[in-house]
N, CA, C and O atoms as a GROMACS GRO file, in nm:
protein
  332
    1MET      N    1  -0.320   2.560   0.592
    1MET     CA    2  -0.423   2.524   0.627
    1MET      C    3  -0.468   2.668   0.757
    1MET      O    4  -0.394   2.715   0.843
    2THR      N    5  -0.598   2.701   0.727
    2THR     CA    6  -0.641   2.798   0.863
    2THR      C    7  -0.678   2.720   0.980
    2THR      O    8  -0.697   2.600   0.966
    3GLU      N    9  -0.695   2.792   1.130
    3GLU     CA   10  -0.747   2.725   1.213
    3GLU      C   11  -0.886   2.638   1.258
    3GLU      O   12  -0.922   2.549   1.336
    4TRP      N   13  -0.951   2.755   1.119
    4TRP     CA   14  -1.116   2.617   1.114
    4TRP      C   15  -1.134   2.472   1.046
    4TRP      O   16  -1.199   2.369   1.067
    5GLU      N   17  -1.020   2.528   0.931
    5GLU     CA   18  -0.959   2.389   0.862
    5GLU      C   19  -0.856   2.312   0.914
    5GLU      O   20  -0.800   2.226   0.847
    6GLU      N   21  -0.833   2.333   1.008
    6GLU     CA   22  -0.720   2.256   1.072
    6GLU      C   23  -0.801   2.129   1.177
    6GLU      O   24  -0.800   2.006   1.185
    7ARG      N   25  -0.877   2.258   1.256
    7ARG     CA   26  -1.018   2.192   1.302
    7ARG      C   27  -1.112   2.083   1.254
    7ARG      O   28  -1.137   1.978   1.313
    8LYS      N   29  -1.144   2.114   1.174
    8LYS     CA   30  -1.246   2.018   1.095
    8LYS      C   31  -1.210   1.927   1.061
    8LYS      O   32  -1.267   1.830   1.110
    9TYR      N   33  -1.083   1.896   0.947
    9TYR     CA   34  -1.014   1.757   0.962
    9TYR      C   35  -0.962   1.684   1.121
    9TYR      O   36  -1.009   1.574   1.151
   10ARG      N   37  -0.889   1.738   1.191
   10ARG     CA   38  -0.891   1.704   1.312
   10ARG      C   39  -1.038   1.666   1.361
   10ARG      O   40  -1.040   1.553   1.410
   11GLU      N   41  -1.133   1.717   1.361
   11GLU     CA   42  -1.278   1.633   1.381
   11GLU      C   43  -1.300   1.518   1.335
   11GLU      O   44  -1.344   1.418   1.393
   12VAL      N   45  -1.257   1.536   1.192
   12VAL     CA   46  -1.310   1.401   1.068
   12VAL      C   47  -1.180   1.297   1.112
   12VAL      O   48  -1.208   1.178   1.131
   13TYR      N   49  -1.115   1.319   1.120
   13TYR     CA   50  -0.986   1.212   1.188
   13TYR      C   51  -1.021   1.146   1.246
   13TYR      O   52  -1.025   1.024   1.231
   14ASP      N   53  -1.076   1.242   1.373
   14ASP     CA   54  -1.080   1.151   1.520
   14ASP      C   55  -1.206   1.065   1.543
   14ASP      O   56  -1.223   0.981   1.631
   15THR      N   57  -1.272   1.095   1.467
   15THR     CA   58  -1.395   1.052   1.412
   15THR      C   59  -1.407   0.897   1.314
   15THR      O   60  -1.466   0.792   1.340
   16VAL      N   61  -1.337   0.932   1.209
   16VAL     CA   62  -1.333   0.813   1.180
   16VAL      C   63  -1.233   0.728   1.208
   16VAL      O   64  -1.261   0.608   1.202
   17TYR      N   65  -1.073   0.773   1.248
   17TYR     CA   66  -1.030   0.694   1.333
   17TYR      C   67  -1.119   0.592   1.385
   17TYR      O   68  -1.144   0.481   1.338
   18ALA      N   69  -1.186   0.675   1.543
   18ALA     CA   70  -1.248   0.606   1.590
   18ALA      C   71  -1.352   0.509   1.588
   18ALA      O   72  -1.351   0.398   1.642
   19THR      N   73  -1.441   0.561   1.519
   19THR     CA   74  -1.536   0.423   1.502
   19THR      C   75  -1.455   0.332   1.388
   19THR      O   76  -1.539   0.252   1.347
   20THR      N   77  -1.340   0.310   1.325
   20THR     CA   78  -1.260   0.214   1.230
   20THR      C   79  -1.252   0.155   1.328
   20THR      O   80  -1.308   0.051   1.359
   21ARG      N   81  -1.181   0.217   1.385
   21ARG     CA   82  -1.072   0.100   1.553
   21ARG      C   83  -1.238   0.014   1.596
   21ARG      O   84  -1.252  -0.103   1.560
   22TYR      N   85  -1.348   0.084   1.670
   22TYR     CA   86  -1.490   0.060   1.693
   22TYR      C   87  -1.567  -0.040   1.589
   22TYR      O   88  -1.668  -0.099   1.626
   23ARG      N   89  -1.520  -0.056   1.472
   23ARG     CA   90  -1.563  -0.137   1.357
   23ARG      C   91  -1.494  -0.319   1.396
   23ARG      O   92  -1.515  -0.439   1.404
   24ILE      N   93  -1.404  -0.211   1.407
   24ILE     CA   94  -1.260  -0.412   1.357
   24ILE      C   95  -1.307  -0.478   1.510
   24ILE      O   96  -1.313  -0.601   1.514
   25MET      N   97  -1.356  -0.369   1.689
   25MET     CA   98  -1.343  -0.463   1.792
   25MET      C   99  -1.486  -0.526   1.822
   25MET      O  100  -1.510  -0.589   1.925
   26VAL      N  101  -1.564  -0.504   1.734
   26VAL     CA  102  -1.685  -0.511   1.732
   26VAL      C  103  -1.773  -0.626   1.593
   26VAL      O  104  -1.864  -0.708   1.600
   27ASP      N  105  -1.709  -0.589   1.509
   27ASP     CA  106  -1.703  -0.722   1.346
   27ASP      C  107  -1.637  -0.768   1.275
   27ASP      O  108  -1.578  -0.723   1.176
   28PRO      N  109  -1.642  -0.904   1.341
   28PRO     CA  110  -1.561  -0.971   1.327
   28PRO      C  111  -1.518  -1.012   1.144
   28PRO      O  112  -1.416  -1.044   1.083
   29ASN      N  113  -1.675  -0.986   1.110
   29ASN     CA  114  -1.631  -1.009   0.976
   29ASN      C  115  -1.615  -0.914   0.871
   29ASN      O  116  -1.630  -0.956   0.756
   30PHE      N  117  -1.595  -0.824   0.885
   30PHE     CA  118  -1.492  -0.631   0.932
   30PHE      C  119  -1.354  -0.688   0.868
   30PHE      O  120  -1.269  -0.714   0.954
   31THR      N  121  -1.318  -0.712   0.741
   31THR     CA  122  -1.167  -0.783   0.740
   31THR      C  123  -1.085  -0.648   0.664
   31THR      O  124  -1.135  -0.543   0.623
   32ILE      N  125  -0.949  -0.691   0.662
   32ILE     CA  126  -0.833  -0.579   0.564
   32ILE      C  127  -0.871  -0.570   0.441
   32ILE      O  128  -0.824  -0.474   0.380
   33LYS      N  129  -0.953  -0.650   0.375
   33LYS     CA  130  -0.984  -0.651   0.213
   33LYS      C  131  -1.034  -0.574   0.271
   33LYS      O  132  -0.993  -0.461   0.246
   34ASP      N  133  -1.136  -0.582   0.368
   34ASP     CA  134  -1.274  -0.470   0.330
   34ASP      C  135  -1.209  -0.310   0.356
   34ASP      O  136  -1.194  -0.249   0.250
   35LEU      N  137  -1.182  -0.261   0.434
   35LEU     CA  138  -1.089  -0.173   0.507
   35LEU      C  139  -0.986  -0.152   0.376
   35LEU      O  140  -0.950  -0.034   0.374
   36GLU      N  141  -0.929  -0.228   0.267
   36GLU     CA  142  -0.881  -0.189   0.151
   36GLU      C  143  -0.945  -0.088   0.049
   36GLU      O  144  -0.931   0.024   0.000
   37ARG      N  145  -1.044  -0.223   0.049
   37ARG     CA  146  -1.177  -0.189  -0.069
   37ARG      C  147  -1.233  -0.043   0.019
   37ARG      O  148  -1.250   0.048  -0.063
   38LEU      N  149  -1.251  -0.017   0.099
   38LEU     CA  150  -1.331   0.078   0.181
   38LEU      C  151  -1.199   0.192   0.066
   38LEU      O  152  -1.220   0.266  -0.031
   39LEU      N  153  -1.091   0.160   0.130
   39LEU     CA  154  -0.984   0.302   0.058
   39LEU      C  155  -1.005   0.341  -0.077
   39LEU      O  156  -1.033   0.447  -0.132
   40ALA      N  157  -0.975   0.178  -0.130
   40ALA     CA  158  -1.000   0.216  -0.264
   40ALA      C  159  -1.107   0.264  -0.364
   40ALA      O  160  -1.116   0.273  -0.486
   41THR      N  161  -1.178   0.289  -0.266
   41THR     CA  162  -1.358   0.363  -0.291
   41THR      C  163  -1.312   0.496  -0.271
   41THR      O  164  -1.322   0.578  -0.362
   42LEU      N  165  -1.262   0.526  -0.160
   42LEU     CA  166  -1.244   0.705  -0.126
   42LEU      C  167  -1.151   0.747  -0.203
   42LEU      O  168  -1.160   0.869  -0.216
   43TYR      N  169  -1.013   0.675  -0.295
   43TYR     CA  170  -0.944   0.705  -0.356
   43TYR      C  171  -1.009   0.778  -0.464
   43TYR      O  172  -1.017   0.900  -0.481
   44ALA      N  173  -1.066   0.652  -0.554
   44ALA     CA  174  -1.162   0.686  -0.651
   44ALA      C  175  -1.240   0.781  -0.637
   44ALA      O  176  -1.253   0.826  -0.751
   45ASN      N  177  -1.317   0.856  -0.551
   45ASN     CA  178  -1.439   0.915  -0.480
   45ASN      C  179  -1.311   1.060  -0.495
   45ASN      O  180  -1.325   1.134  -0.593
   46GLU      N  181  -1.223   1.081  -0.421
   46GLU     CA  182  -1.074   1.160  -0.419
   46GLU      C  183  -1.048   1.261  -0.560
   46GLU      O  184  -1.021   1.378  -0.589
   47GLY      N  185  -1.074   1.140  -0.616
   47GLY     CA  186  -1.032   1.151  -0.813
   47GLY      C  187  -1.158   1.192  -0.876
   47GLY      O  188  -1.139   1.233  -0.990
   48ASN      N  189  -1.287   1.193  -0.836
   48ASN     CA  190  -1.371   1.278  -0.916
   48ASN      C  191  -1.447   1.382  -0.869
   48ASN      O  192  -1.542   1.373  -0.792
   49ASP      N  193  -1.394   1.496  -0.929
   49ASP     CA  194  -1.438   1.603  -0.826
   49ASP      C  195  -1.400   1.745  -0.963
   49ASP      O  196  -1.336   1.850  -0.969
   50GLN      N  197  -1.511   1.636  -1.076
   50GLN     CA  198  -1.537   1.750  -1.147
   50GLN      C  199  -1.572   1.864  -1.118
   50GLN      O  200  -1.495   1.953  -1.156
   51LEU      N  201  -1.700   1.907  -1.041
   51LEU     CA  202  -1.790   1.965  -1.005
   51LEU      C  203  -1.714   2.062  -0.871
   51LEU      O  204  -1.746   2.178  -0.848
   52GLY      N  205  -1.628   1.997  -0.805
   52GLY     CA  206  -1.538   2.040  -0.723
   52GLY      C  207  -1.630   2.067  -0.578
   52GLY      O  208  -1.733   2.132  -0.562
   53ARG      N  209  -1.545   1.989  -0.480
   53ARG     CA  210  -1.631   1.967  -0.375
   53ARG      C  211  -1.662   2.136  -0.293
   53ARG      O  212  -1.766   2.202  -0.285
   54GLY      N  213  -1.532   2.161  -0.244
   54GLY     CA  214  -1.564   2.308  -0.176
   54GLY      C  215  -1.440   2.269  -0.095
   54GLY      O  216  -1.384   2.165  -0.128
   55VAL      N  217  -1.394   2.334  -0.003
   55VAL     CA  218  -1.318   2.370   0.079
   55VAL      C  219  -1.334   2.254   0.253
   55VAL      O  220  -1.267   2.228   0.353
   56VAL      N  221  -1.411   2.233   0.217
   56VAL     CA  222  -1.476   2.157   0.355
   56VAL      C  223  -1.534   2.023   0.322
   56VAL      O  224  -1.568   1.936   0.402
   57GLY      N  225  -1.539   2.018   0.177
   57GLY     CA  226  -1.582   1.888   0.099
   57GLY      C  227  -1.392   1.829   0.116
   57GLY      O  228  -1.358   1.731   0.182
   58ASP      N  229  -1.278   1.943   0.020
   58ASP     CA  230  -1.145   1.849   0.070
   58ASP      C  231  -1.092   1.795   0.173
   58ASP      O  232  -1.018   1.696   0.176
   59ILE      N  233  -1.145   1.886   0.290
   59ILE     CA  234  -1.066   1.854   0.393
   59ILE      C  235  -1.162   1.754   0.404
   59ILE      O  236  -1.168   1.728   0.284
   60VAL      N  237  -1.248   1.671   0.459
   60VAL     CA  238  -1.321   1.573   0.540
   60VAL      C  239  -1.276   1.470   0.397
   60VAL      O  240  -1.276   1.355   0.441
   61SER      N  241  -1.257   1.469   0.321
   61SER     CA  242  -1.195   1.340   0.227
   61SER      C  243  -1.094   1.312   0.210
   61SER      O  244  -1.073   1.202   0.160
   62SER      N  245  -0.973   1.410   0.249
   62SER     CA  246  -0.865   1.386   0.281
   62SER      C  247  -0.876   1.336   0.464
   62SER      O  248  -0.870   1.225   0.518
   63ALA      N  249  -0.887   1.431   0.500
   63ALA     CA  250  -0.927   1.336   0.660
   63ALA      C  251  -0.963   1.188   0.682
   63ALA      O  252  -0.926   1.102   0.762
   64THR      N  253  -1.046   1.193   0.584
   64THR     CA  254  -1.113   0.972   0.624
   64THR      C  255  -1.038   0.936   0.533
   64THR      O  256  -1.126   0.868   0.481
   65ILE      N  257  -0.953   0.920   0.467
   65ILE     CA  258  -0.883   0.880   0.407
   65ILE      C  259  -0.716   0.913   0.474
   65ILE      O  260  -0.633   0.848   0.410
   66ALA      N  261  -0.668   0.977   0.559
   66ALA     CA  262  -0.594   0.955   0.644
   66ALA      C  263  -0.634   0.852   0.746
   66ALA      O  264  -0.612   0.732   0.764
   67ALA      N  265  -0.701   0.949   0.804
   67ALA     CA  266  -0.766   0.794   0.902
   67ALA      C  267  -0.775   0.662   0.889
   67ALA      O  268  -0.722   0.587   0.972
   68HIS      N  269  -0.853   0.613   0.766
   68HIS     CA  270  -0.843   0.524   0.779
   68HIS      C  271  -0.723   0.410   0.683
   68HIS      O  272  -0.718   0.289   0.666
   69GLN      N  273  -0.645   0.521   0.642
   69GLN     CA  274  -0.480   0.433   0.617
   69GLN      C  275  -0.352   0.433   0.755
   69GLN      O  276  -0.243   0.377   0.764
   70GLN      N  277  -0.434   0.526   0.853
   70GLN     CA  278  -0.315   0.507   0.988
   70GLN      C  279  -0.444   0.358   1.024
   70GLN      O  280  -0.399   0.248   1.058
   71VAL      N  281  -0.558   0.374   1.011
   71VAL     CA  282  -0.544   0.210   1.122
   71VAL      C  283  -0.561   0.122   1.025
   71VAL      O  284  -0.575   0.004   1.057
   72LEU      N  285  -0.565   0.161   0.887
   72LEU     CA  286  -0.483  -0.016   0.809
   72LEU      C  287  -0.379  -0.070   0.820
   72LEU      O  288  -0.364  -0.192   0.815
   73LEU      N  289  -0.216   0.083   0.850
   73LEU     CA  290  -0.147   0.050   0.927
   73LEU      C  291  -0.138  -0.018   1.028
   73LEU      O  292  -0.082  -0.127   1.036
   74GLU      N  293  -0.218   0.066   1.154
   74GLU     CA  294  -0.161  -0.018   1.251
   74GLU      C  295  -0.238  -0.129   1.300
   74GLU      O  296  -0.201  -0.176   1.408
   75TRP      N  297  -0.378  -0.200   1.221
   75TRP     CA  298  -0.380  -0.308   1.214
   75TRP      C  299  -0.290  -0.449   1.152
   75TRP      O  300  -0.284  -0.560   1.205
   76LYS      N  301  -0.221  -0.402   1.014
   76LYS     CA  302  -0.116  -0.473   1.004
   76LYS      C  303  -0.026  -0.485   1.051
   76LYS      O  304   0.060  -0.564   1.014
   77ARG      N  305  -0.020  -0.435   1.114
   77ARG     CA  306   0.165  -0.418   1.231
   77ARG      C  307   0.050  -0.527   1.351
   77ARG      O  308   0.066  -0.649   1.364
   78GLU      N  309  -0.030  -0.466   1.404
   78GLU     CA  310  -0.063  -0.573   1.528
   78GLU      C  311  -0.096  -0.755   1.472
   78GLU      O  312  -0.076  -0.861   1.531
   79LEU      N  313  -0.145  -0.728   1.349
   79LEU     CA  314  -0.184  -0.865   1.321
   79LEU      C  315  -0.008  -0.910   1.304
   79LEU      O  316   0.050  -0.976   1.391
   80ARG      N  317   0.056  -0.863   1.184
   80ARG     CA  318   0.233  -0.881   1.219
   80ARG      C  319   0.293  -0.942   1.380
   80ARG      O  320   0.368  -1.039   1.390
   81GLU      N  321   0.248  -0.872   1.482
   81GLU     CA  322   0.296  -0.894   1.584
   81GLU      C  323   0.227  -0.984   1.664
   81GLU      O  324   0.267  -1.028   1.771
   82LYS      N  325   0.106  -1.013   1.602
   82LYS     CA  326   0.088  -1.195   1.714
   82LYS      C  327   0.095  -1.307   1.659
   82LYS      O  328   0.053  -1.417   1.696
   83THR      N  329   0.171  -1.264   1.535
   83THR     CA  330   0.241  -1.418   1.459
   83THR      C  331   0.355  -1.436   1.476
   83THR      O  332   0.409  -1.536   1.429
   0.00000   0.00000   0.00000
């Protein structure tokens, strides 16, 4: 990745990570299943690229998926540790 691509990736990743963690804190109706469904949709959208998203679109998609995956992993770990 070039420097600007890395900056864009980090910007999107950090924003998605923070907003998803915040949603978990403030929305008691948001569940792990909801996050898993969201990820499934993101995976499907990533595969639907017949017209081409371009470099920025690919970066945004990858960073968004990675941030959600990380939050899901941490959330499951936190729940296991509570039990």
